[in-house]
N, C-alpha and C positions, 0 to 999 in steps of 0.2 A: 418504523423506529426500531432500533436494535437494543436489546437489553445487554449493555456492555459488561455487566457483572459476570456473565457466563463465559466470557472470552479472555484469553491471556493478555490482550491489550485493549485499552479504551480507544475510541476513535481518535482522540487527541494524541495518544502515544503512537498509534499507527501512522497518522499523518506526519508527525514529527520524524519518525524513523524513516519513512519512505522519502521524505525531503532530504534527510541527511545522506541516505544512500544515493539519491539522485545527484546531489552535489558532489559526492565522492566519485561516482562511477560514470556519469554522463561525460561525453567527449565535447559537448558544447562549451564555448567560452564562459568563464565564471560569471561575468556581468549579465550575459544572456540568461544563464540558468537562474540566477537570483531574481531577475525580473519575471521570468517565466513562471516560477513556482508560486509567485504572489498573485497571479491573475485569478480572477473570479472563476473562470472556467476550470482551471486546475484545482482550485479548492473544491468545487463541486465534483469533479472527477475523482478526487481523493476520497470524498465521502462515499461515492458509489463503489470505489475499489474496496473500501473498508467493509461495506455490506457484502460484497462479493467474497471477501476473505472469510467473513463470518459464515456465509452460506457454505463455503467449502469446508470449514471447520465442523459445522453441524453435520454435513453429509458424511465426512470421514468418520466422525464419532458414531453416527448411526449405523454405519457399515462395519464398525469395529476395526478399521484399518487406517494406517497412516502412510499412504503412498508418497505424499509430499507434505510433511508436517507443516501446518499453517502457523502463521505469525513468527516465522523464523526469518533471518536475513535472506536465506535462500529463496523462500517463497515470496518475500517482499521484493526481491530482485525482479520478479516477473512484472510487478507493478511499476518498478523503476524503468524497465525496458519499455513498457507501454507509454510512460510519460516521455521517455526519450524519443520514441517514434512519433509522438504527437507534437513534439517541440518544433 
């Protein structure tokens, strides 16, 4: 379980934004994208991706560097690409 208070986004905000970006950027037909992001598997994957983003945030913070700032649209785009490949 992640302590959401120490991160720039809550899990709910993260999932909402990744879904928005997926709908905007994915090349799949819209009806397919809408069905796909509602599946149970994708919901579970998004929770795992949130934990991964939190881990990266903690790691970069502990190293004192921001190679790829976490919780930005750019970094969330990586997760969008992952969803797009799994679709």
